[in-house]
C-alpha positions as CSV (number, residue, x, y, z in Angstrom):
1,X,87.4,120.5,114.7
2,X,91.0,119.8,113.6
3,X,92.1,123.0,115.3
4,X,91.0,121.8,118.7
5,X,93.3,118.8,118.4
6,X,96.2,120.9,117.2
7,X,96.0,123.3,120.1
8,X,97.5,121.0,122.7
9,X,100.4,120.2,120.3
10,X,101.1,123.8,119.5
11,X,100.8,125.3,123.0
12,X,104.2,124.0,124.3
13,X,105.9,125.3,121.1
14,X,104.4,128.7,121.5
15,X,105.3,128.8,125.2
16,X,108.9,127.8,124.4
17,X,109.2,130.3,121.6
18,X,107.8,133.2,123.7
19,X,110.2,132.5,126.5
20,X,113.2,132.7,124.2
21,X,115.1,135.9,124.1
22,X,116.3,137.6,120.9
23,X,119.5,135.9,119.8
24,X,120.5,138.0,116.8
25,X,120.3,136.7,113.3
26,X,119.5,133.0,112.7
27,X,120.8,131.3,109.6
28,X,119.8,128.1,108.0
29,X,122.7,126.1,106.6
30,X,121.2,123.1,104.9
31,X,119.4,121.2,107.7
32,X,121.2,123.1,110.4
33,X,120.1,126.3,112.1
34,X,122.7,128.4,113.7
35,X,123.3,131.9,115.2
36,X,127.0,131.5,115.4
37,X,127.8,133.0,112.0
38,X,129.7,136.2,112.6
39,X,128.6,138.2,109.6
40,X,126.6,138.0,106.3
41,X,129.8,137.3,104.2
42,X,130.6,134.2,106.2
43,X,127.0,133.0,106.0
44,X,127.0,133.5,102.2
45,X,130.4,131.7,101.9
46,X,128.9,128.7,103.8
47,X,125.7,128.8,101.7
48,X,123.5,129.8,104.6
49,X,120.3,131.8,104.3
50,X,119.0,134.3,106.9
51,X,115.8,133.1,108.6
52,X,113.3,136.0,108.8
53,X,110.0,136.3,110.4
54,X,110.6,135.2,114.0
55,X,112.6,133.1,116.4
56,X,113.5,129.5,115.6
57,X,113.3,126.8,118.2
58,X,115.1,123.5,117.5
59,X,114.7,120.6,119.8
60,X,117.1,117.7,119.2
61,X,116.0,114.2,119.9
62,X,118.2,112.1,122.2
63,X,120.5,109.7,120.5
64,X,119.9,106.0,121.0
65,X,122.5,103.9,122.6
66,X,123.3,105.9,125.7
67,X,126.3,108.2,125.8
68,X,127.4,108.3,122.2
69,X,130.0,110.9,121.6
70,X,129.8,113.5,118.9
71,X,132.7,111.9,117.0
72,X,131.1,108.4,116.9
73,X,129.0,107.2,114.0
74,X,125.4,106.3,114.7
75,X,124.8,102.6,115.4
76,X,122.7,101.0,112.7
77,X,121.0,97.7,112.6
78,X,122.3,95.2,110.0
79,X,120.1,95.1,107.0
80,X,119.3,91.7,105.7
81,X,119.7,91.2,101.9
82,X,116.4,90.9,100.1
83,X,115.3,87.3,99.5
84,X,115.6,85.9,96.0
85,X,112.5,84.7,94.1
86,X,112.8,81.0,95.1
87,X,113.0,81.9,98.8
88,X,110.1,84.3,98.6
89,X,108.0,81.7,96.7
90,X,108.8,79.1,99.4
91,X,107.8,81.5,102.1
92,X,104.6,82.4,100.3
93,X,103.8,78.7,99.8
94,X,104.4,78.0,103.6
95,X,102.3,81.0,104.5
96,X,99.5,79.8,102.2
97,X,99.6,76.3,103.7
98,X,99.4,77.6,107.2
99,X,96.6,80.0,106.4
100,X,94.6,77.3,104.6
101,X,95.0,75.0,107.6
102,X,93.8,77.8,110.0
103,X,90.9,78.4,107.7
104,X,89.8,74.7,107.7
105,X,90.1,74.7,111.6
106,X,88.0,77.9,111.8
107,X,85.4,76.7,109.4
108,X,85.1,73.4,111.4
109,X,84.8,75.3,114.6
110,X,82.1,77.5,113.0
111,X,80.1,74.4,112.0
112,X,80.3,73.0,115.5
113,X,79.3,76.4,117.0
114,X,76.3,76.7,114.7
115,X,75.2,73.1,115.4
116,X,75.4,73.8,119.2
117,X,73.6,77.2,118.8
118,X,70.7,75.5,116.9
119,X,69.3,78.7,115.5
120,X,69.2,80.5,118.8
121,X,67.7,77.6,120.8
122,X,70.5,75.3,122.0
123,X,69.5,72.3,124.2
124,X,69.5,73.1,127.9
125,X,72.2,71.5,130.0
126,X,71.5,70.0,133.5
127,X,71.9,73.2,135.7
128,X,70.2,75.4,133.1
129,X,66.9,73.7,133.6
130,X,66.5,75.4,137.0
131,X,68.4,78.6,136.2
132,X,67.1,80.2,133.0
133,X,69.6,83.1,133.3
134,X,72.5,80.6,132.9
135,X,70.9,79.3,129.7
136,X,70.5,82.9,128.4
137,X,74.2,83.6,129.2
138,X,75.3,80.5,127.4
139,X,73.2,81.4,124.4
140,X,74.8,84.9,124.3
141,X,78.3,83.5,124.7
142,X,77.6,81.1,121.7
143,X,76.3,84.0,119.6
144,X,79.4,86.1,120.4
145,X,81.7,83.1,119.7
146,X,80.0,82.6,116.3
147,X,80.5,86.3,115.5
148,X,84.2,86.2,116.5
149,X,84.8,83.1,114.6
150,X,83.1,84.5,111.5
151,X,85.3,87.6,111.7
152,X,88.4,85.3,112.1
153,X,87.4,83.4,108.9
154,X,86.9,86.7,107.0
155,X,90.4,87.8,108.2
156,X,92.1,84.6,107.1
157,X,90.4,84.8,103.7
158,X,91.6,88.4,103.3
159,X,95.2,87.3,104.1
160,X,94.9,84.5,101.6
161,X,93.7,87.0,99.0
162,X,96.8,89.1,99.6
163,X,99.2,86.3,98.8
164,X,100.4,86.0,95.2
165,X,98.6,83.3,93.1
166,X,100.4,80.0,92.8
């Protein structure tokens, strides 16, 4: 089954490789592939090795940042220094407080939803007395809201478990 998914990925590569004409010897010099080495002695001097067994197709990815010239260094995002232990503990503490607050809200909402749901028999509202389908729709919405809220509570508890102990 894995081969079925690999076929669409490999097909363009096979088509490109089959359309390429023989270009002479191809050498691998580190991470660079080239066919511009004039003879084997030059290749050996540069530390290149002859690639055997077929054609090589190299597709370069476009550089980010528009028209960056070949002589320019790549643009890199500044790297923030790693936080010290006190900063990290403060962040963990803030995160724990926020998650505990969210957990209390979600549990209070779950209690309200369960009270309103009343074990699958919530009280009918005014317009639902004459339209039973409206009542069934509201019961289904309550059931779905309870399930969503229950999964939210489980997610918050998982996040709290991931935090380091106080």
